[in-house]
C-alpha positions, 0 to 999 in steps of 0.5 A: 673527307676534310672540311673546306673552310673559307675565312673572310676578313678586311684589312691586313693590319687590323683586328679582323685579320688577327681574328681570322688568323686565330680561327685558322690556327684553331681549326688546324689544332682541332682538325689537322686535315682541314683545308683553310683559305683566308681572304681579304674581302675588300682587297679581293673584291675592290682593292681601290675601294679598300684603300679609299675606305681605310684612308677615310676611316683613319682620317675620321677617327684621328680628326673627327672621332665623333663622326664615327660615334654618330654613324656606328649602329645608327638606325637613321644612317643604316636606313639612308645608306641601305641602297648604297650598301645593296648596290655595293653588295651587288657590284661585288657579287660576281667576284664573290660568287666566282670565289665561293663556287670555285673553292666550294667551302663547307664553312665560311667564317667572317670576322667583319660584317661587310663580307658576311653580308656578301656571303649571306646575299650569295646564300640567298640568291644561289640557294647554297647550303654553306655554314655561315658564321659571323665572328664579332670582335667587339662588345658592340654588335651593330646592325650591319651584321644582321642577316637571316642567312647567318647560321651562328654568331660568335660574340665576346660576352653575355651582354653582347648576346643579349643585345643581339637577341634584342635586335631579333637574332634567335638565341640558339644562333648565338654562341658566347665563345669570346673574341678569337685569340691566337692559341699561342696566348694560352701558353706560358712563356719564358719570362726570363729569356724574353726580358734578357733578350730585351735587356730588361731587368727582372725586378723592375715593373714593365709597362706595355704601350700600344695602339693596335696594329696601326699604332693609333690612340695616345701612344706618344702621349703615354710615352712622353708622360712616363719618360718624364717620370723621375720618382719611379723606376719603370721599363717601357715596351712600346709597339707602334704597329704599322705606324712608321711616322710614330715609330720614327718620332718615338725612336728620336725621343728615345735617343734624345732622352738617352734612357736604357729602360725603353724599347720602341718596336714596330710591327711585331709577331710576339705580342704574346711574349711582350704581354707575358713580361708586362705588368700593365698595358696602356692601349686603345680599346680595340676588341682584339688587343683587349681580348689578348690582354685579358688572356694574359690577365693584364690590368688594362688602362684605356686612354681616351677611347673613340666613340662607337665600338671602343667606347662600348668595349671600354664601358664593358671592361670598366664595369667588370673591373678589369680596366681603368679609363683615363680621360685625360692623358695628363693623368697617365703618370699619376694613375700608373704611380698610384697603381704600383704604389698600391698593389691591391688595386693592381691585383684586383684588376689582374684577377678581374682580367682573368675572370673575363679571359677566354683562352680557348676561344679560337678552339671553341669557335673552330669546333663550330665548323664540324657541327653536323 
C-alpha cells in the first residue's frame, strides 16, 4: 500500500515552496508509488491574510529590516503574540481538519512553522497519529517551530541542531540532513551547451547575481558596480525572479550600456544550469539559495544581509569559510577583482562550499516518510 504524503509550504515564490518541491521529487525518487500533495497553507486557509502578510513582510525587509531582526525569535514578541497566534490557529482549524481528514495522509512535511503549528494542534486535539516532520530552511531555528507533536525536525547543520536541543527538543527528534535541494542539482550539466545557449564564452569568468525568488537584496547595485568595470572581463548572469520592476530597470540598463556579456533573466526553472556554469554567486542569504549554491560548490558573496535569518545564515557560511560578506555594495567590484586576481582564495571558498554541501538532502529527508 502506497504512502500518502502531504507537504505544507507558504508562498509560491519562496524558498519554502522550493523546499516542498524538492521533498516531493525526493519522495518520487525514493518510492515511485507514493501519493503526494503540496499545499500552500496560507492560500488554502486564508488567501486574504496571505496577501496581507506577504505584503507586510516585503515592506518591512525593504524599508525597515531592523524590525524583522527585532521580532525574529524574540521571546518577548512570542509572549505578546501568543494569544493572537492561538486565535489564528483556531480560526484556521476547521479548514485544516477538513483537509487532513479528507486526504488522510500518513505523513505531513512542513517547510514553514505556521502550518507546522496548525497540524500539531490538529494532532493534539484529534488524537491522530500522523507522522509530522518540520523541515527548517535556515540555520536560525526560531521558537515558533516548537511543538511536542512534531515527530522529527530536519535541520541544515549540527550548529542548528544544538540550538534546538538548547530550546528543549530531544536529540533523537533532530535529523541533520540539510536543506532539501532539488535532486537535479546533484547531476552535472553540459556546461558548453548552456554557455552556447546563452551566447557566453567558455574562457571568460561568469558571475551569477540573484536575490532569491523575489529578486530582493543588492541585485541592482551589484550589476551597476560590475557593468562599470573596465579592467576585467566578466560575464554576468542576473536573475530577478518575480521582481518585474527590477527586471525592467535592469533590461533598460543593459540596453543603455550596450554590453554583450550580460544576460538579464526573470523567473527561471534552470538555476541548476546557471550555477553549473558560474564561477561566483552574489546573492542574498536565503537558506534555499545558499543550499543550492553549496551543492554546486560555488563561492558565495553575500551583500548586506537583513537581520534575523539572513544574518545567521551569513555568519554560519563566513565562519565555515564558504562565503564572504560584503557590508558595503561599493566594495563589490574590488572584492570580485581580488578573487579573480588571486585564485587561491577562490579555490578555498570553493572547497569549503563542497564540504558544507548536502546534495542528497531531499532523498534523505524523503526516506523519513517510510520509517515504521
